[in-house]
Structure formats: structure tokens, C-alpha cells
C-alpha positions as a Markdown table, in Angstrom:
| # | Residue | x | y | z |
|---|---|---|---|---|
| 1 | Unk | 74.7 | 7.9 | -44.2 |
| 2 | Unk | 73.1 | 10.6 | -46.2 |
| 3 | Unk | 74.2 | 11.0 | -49.8 |
| 4 | Unk | 73.9 | 14.4 | -51.3 |
| 5 | Unk | 73.6 | 14.4 | -55.2 |
| 6 | Unk | 75.4 | 16.9 | -57.4 |
| 7 | Unk | 72.0 | 18.6 | -58.1 |
| 8 | Unk | 71.6 | 19.2 | -54.4 |
| 9 | Unk | 75.1 | 20.6 | -54.0 |
| 10 | Unk | 74.5 | 22.9 | -57.0 |
| 11 | Unk | 71.3 | 24.1 | -55.5 |
| 12 | Unk | 72.8 | 24.8 | -52.1 |
| 13 | Unk | 75.8 | 26.6 | -53.7 |
| 14 | Unk | 73.4 | 28.7 | -55.9 |
| 15 | Unk | 71.4 | 29.7 | -52.7 |
| 16 | Unk | 74.7 | 30.6 | -50.9 |
| 17 | Unk | 75.8 | 32.8 | -53.8 |
| 18 | Unk | 72.3 | 34.4 | -54.1 |
| 19 | Unk | 72.3 | 35.0 | -50.4 |
| 20 | Unk | 75.7 | 36.7 | -50.6 |
| 21 | Unk | 74.6 | 39.0 | -53.5 |
| 22 | Unk | 71.1 | 39.8 | -52.2 |
| 23 | Unk | 72.3 | 40.7 | -48.7 |
| 24 | Unk | 75.1 | 43.0 | -49.8 |
| 25 | Unk | 74.8 | 46.7 | -48.9 |
| 26 | Unk | 74.7 | 47.5 | -52.7 |
| 27 | Unk | 71.7 | 45.3 | -53.3 |
| 28 | Unk | 69.7 | 46.5 | -50.3 |
| 29 | Unk | 70.5 | 50.1 | -51.0 |
| 30 | Unk | 69.5 | 49.6 | -54.7 |
| 31 | Unk | 66.2 | 48.0 | -53.6 |
| 32 | Unk | 65.6 | 51.0 | -51.3 |
| 33 | Unk | 65.5 | 53.3 | -54.3 |
| 34 | Unk | 62.6 | 51.4 | -55.9 |
| 35 | Unk | 58.9 | 51.7 | -55.3 |
| 36 | Unk | 57.1 | 48.6 | -53.9 |
| 37 | Unk | 56.0 | 47.3 | -57.3 |
| 38 | Unk | 59.4 | 47.7 | -58.9 |
| 39 | Unk | 61.1 | 46.1 | -56.0 |
| 40 | Unk | 58.7 | 43.2 | -56.1 |
| 41 | Unk | 59.3 | 42.8 | -59.9 |
| 42 | Unk | 63.1 | 42.2 | -59.1 |
| 43 | Unk | 62.1 | 39.7 | -56.4 |
| 44 | Unk | 59.7 | 37.8 | -58.7 |
| 45 | Unk | 62.2 | 37.8 | -61.6 |
| 46 | Unk | 64.5 | 35.9 | -59.3 |
| 47 | Unk | 61.7 | 33.6 | -58.1 |
| 48 | Unk | 60.5 | 32.9 | -61.6 |
| 49 | Unk | 63.9 | 32.0 | -62.7 |
| 50 | Unk | 64.3 | 29.7 | -59.7 |
| 51 | Unk | 61.0 | 28.0 | -60.2 |
| 52 | Unk | 61.7 | 27.5 | -63.9 |
| 53 | Unk | 65.1 | 25.9 | -63.1 |
| 54 | Unk | 63.4 | 23.8 | -60.4 |
| 55 | Unk | 60.7 | 22.7 | -62.8 |
| 56 | Unk | 63.4 | 21.3 | -65.1 |
| 57 | Unk | 64.8 | 19.4 | -62.2 |
| 58 | Unk | 61.4 | 17.8 | -61.5 |
| 59 | Unk | 59.6 | 20.2 | -59.1 |
| 60 | Unk | 56.2 | 18.9 | -57.8 |
| 61 | Unk | 53.8 | 21.1 | -56.1 |
| 62 | Unk | 50.5 | 19.7 | -54.6 |
| 63 | Unk | 51.0 | 16.4 | -56.5 |
| 64 | Unk | 51.3 | 18.3 | -59.8 |
| 65 | Unk | 54.6 | 17.9 | -61.7 |
| 66 | Unk | 55.6 | 21.4 | -62.9 |
| 67 | Unk | 56.8 | 20.9 | -66.4 |
| 68 | Unk | 56.5 | 24.3 | -68.2 |
| 69 | Unk | 56.2 | 28.0 | -68.1 |
| 70 | Unk | 52.4 | 28.0 | -67.8 |
| 71 | Unk | 52.6 | 25.9 | -64.6 |
| 72 | Unk | 55.5 | 28.0 | -63.3 |
| 73 | Unk | 53.2 | 31.1 | -63.8 |
| 74 | Unk | 50.3 | 29.4 | -62.1 |
| 75 | Unk | 52.5 | 28.4 | -59.1 |
| 76 | Unk | 53.9 | 31.9 | -58.9 |
| 77 | Unk | 50.4 | 33.3 | -58.7 |
| 78 | Unk | 49.4 | 31.0 | -55.9 |
| 79 | Unk | 52.7 | 31.8 | -54.0 |
| 80 | Unk | 52.1 | 35.4 | -54.5 |
| 81 | Unk | 48.5 | 35.2 | -53.1 |
| 82 | Unk | 49.7 | 33.2 | -50.1 |
| 83 | Unk | 52.4 | 35.7 | -49.2 |
| 84 | Unk | 49.9 | 38.6 | -49.5 |
| 85 | Unk | 48.2 | 36.9 | -46.6 |
| 86 | Unk | 51.1 | 36.1 | -44.4 |
| 87 | Unk | 53.9 | 38.7 | -44.9 |
| 88 | Unk | 52.5 | 41.8 | -43.0 |
| 89 | Unk | 55.0 | 44.0 | -44.8 |
| 90 | Unk | 52.7 | 46.8 | -46.2 |
| 91 | Unk | 51.8 | 50.3 | -45.6 |
| 92 | Unk | 48.5 | 49.0 | -44.2 |
| 93 | Unk | 50.5 | 47.0 | -41.5 |
| 94 | Unk | 52.5 | 50.2 | -40.8 |
| 95 | Unk | 49.1 | 52.1 | -40.5 |
| 96 | Unk | 47.6 | 49.5 | -38.1 |
| 97 | Unk | 50.7 | 49.3 | -35.8 |
| 98 | Unk | 52.0 | 52.9 | -36.0 |
| 99 | Unk | 49.0 | 54.9 | -37.0 |
| 100 | Unk | 50.6 | 56.2 | -40.2 |
| 101 | Unk | 51.3 | 54.9 | -43.7 |
| 102 | Unk | 55.0 | 56.0 | -43.8 |
| 103 | Unk | 58.0 | 55.5 | -41.6 |
| 104 | Unk | 59.4 | 52.2 | -42.7 |
| 105 | Unk | 62.2 | 51.5 | -45.2 |
| 106 | Unk | 61.0 | 51.3 | -48.9 |
| 107 | Unk | 62.5 | 47.7 | -49.0 |
| 108 | Unk | 60.0 | 46.8 | -46.2 |
| 109 | Unk | 57.1 | 47.4 | -48.6 |
| 110 | Unk | 58.7 | 45.4 | -51.6 |
| 111 | Unk | 56.7 | 42.4 | -50.7 |
| 112 | Unk | 53.5 | 40.8 | -52.1 |
| 113 | Unk | 51.2 | 42.5 | -49.7 |
| 114 | Unk | 53.3 | 45.7 | -49.8 |
| 115 | Unk | 53.2 | 46.0 | -53.5 |
| 116 | Unk | 49.6 | 45.0 | -53.7 |
| 117 | Unk | 48.5 | 47.6 | -51.1 |
| 118 | Unk | 50.6 | 50.2 | -52.9 |
| 119 | Unk | 49.0 | 49.3 | -56.1 |
| 120 | Unk | 45.4 | 49.7 | -54.8 |
| 121 | Unk | 46.1 | 52.7 | -52.5 |
| 122 | Unk | 48.7 | 54.7 | -54.3 |
| 123 | Unk | 48.5 | 53.7 | -58.0 |
| 124 | Unk | 44.7 | 53.1 | -58.3 |
| 125 | Unk | 44.0 | 55.9 | -55.8 |
| 126 | Unk | 41.7 | 53.8 | -53.5 |
| 127 | Unk | 42.3 | 56.2 | -50.6 |
| 128 | Unk | 40.0 | 54.6 | -48.1 |
| 129 | Unk | 42.2 | 52.4 | -46.0 |
| 130 | Unk | 39.6 | 49.7 | -45.4 |
| 131 | Unk | 38.7 | 49.4 | -49.1 |
| 132 | Unk | 42.4 | 49.1 | -49.9 |
| 133 | Unk | 42.7 | 46.4 | -47.3 |
| 134 | Unk | 39.8 | 44.4 | -48.8 |
| 135 | Unk | 41.2 | 44.7 | -52.3 |
| 136 | Unk | 44.6 | 43.7 | -51.1 |
| 137 | Unk | 44.0 | 40.9 | -48.6 |
| 138 | Unk | 40.7 | 39.4 | -49.8 |
| 139 | Unk | 39.9 | 40.2 | -53.4 |
| 140 | Unk | 43.3 | 40.0 | -55.0 |
| 141 | Unk | 44.4 | 36.6 | -53.4 |
| 142 | Unk | 41.1 | 35.1 | -54.3 |
| 143 | Unk | 41.4 | 36.1 | -58.0 |
| 144 | Unk | 45.1 | 35.1 | -58.1 |
| 145 | Unk | 44.5 | 31.6 | -56.7 |
| 146 | Unk | 41.6 | 31.0 | -59.2 |
| 147 | Unk | 43.9 | 32.0 | -62.1 |
| 148 | Unk | 47.0 | 30.3 | -60.6 |
| 149 | Unk | 45.2 | 27.0 | -59.9 |
| 150 | Unk | 43.8 | 26.9 | -63.4 |
| 151 | Unk | 47.2 | 27.5 | -64.9 |
| 152 | Unk | 49.1 | 25.1 | -62.7 |
| 153 | Unk | 46.7 | 22.3 | -63.3 |
| 154 | Unk | 46.9 | 22.9 | -67.1 |
| 155 | Unk | 43.2 | 23.7 | -67.5 |
| 156 | Unk | 44.1 | 26.6 | -69.6 |
| 157 | Unk | 46.5 | 25.8 | -72.5 |
| 158 | Unk | 48.3 | 28.6 | -74.3 |
| 159 | Unk | 49.2 | 28.3 | -78.0 |
| 160 | Unk | 52.0 | 25.9 | -78.6 |
| 161 | Unk | 52.2 | 24.6 | -75.1 |
């Protein structure tokens, strides 16, 4: 027989409530009013909160016990870099598959790769599609993993940590 702890019940209930709220029409329509970076900030605020709570509950990633905010930040950067590579929810994906940068819901682009491509292409004005692709899918994840790994393994110590 499987015994489920109170902590596991609380986590499951929290996910159920979060799923109810985030899938509501109001939430989705609100997210659709945001640009890719702002939408991703909402998403990462939720993920940061979840990782912080899980770190207090004994979260372990890659044999490293996540015990504080520096490690949460490092873990987030690594997760961010990974999802840049596997999401395929960017204007670049829209361009490759449909031949144009527009045409999808704004919510579609509020992902790691969507916001990163938007940052390089629209905010930083790197208009060449291939240069924006290299900055989004190669350079940015590489840098994020270096920084994230350093933070997650506590090689960088911030004051008072």
C-alpha cells in the first residue's frame, strides 16, 4: 500500500488550485495582453515561488540539496536555459513553420524561447533572423547554464548567505 504524506497532499492540492486559476479564461486573456517578456515574468514569479517552497521541503537537483535563494536562482537559470532549447514557442518557430513572425496568440510567445527571441529581435533590434536565432538558442542558454551552475553549486556566495 502506498502512503501519501501530508506534504504530498498539500503539494497536489496546490497544483490543482494553481491549474484551476491559471487555466481560467480571465488568466489566459490577461496573459494575452502582455508582451512575451512580461508574460514570462509572471510565469517565473510562480516558478520561483514554487522552487523556493520546494527548497524548504528538501528539494534536491542533480545531487545538490537546494537550501537557499542563491541555489533557487541558479536552478531557475538552468531550467530557463533548458526550456529555451525545447519549447519551440517563439516568433522564430512561427517564422520557420509559417514564413512569418506573427500570427500566433501572444500567450504562445510567453515562453523561455519566445521571450528570449523577442528580447534579441524586438527589444535589442537584432533584425537578422539567423543572428537572433544564434543569440536565442545558442549564446543565451550557454551563458545561463554557466551562471546557473555556479550559483546552484554555491561557488558564488552573496553577502550574508
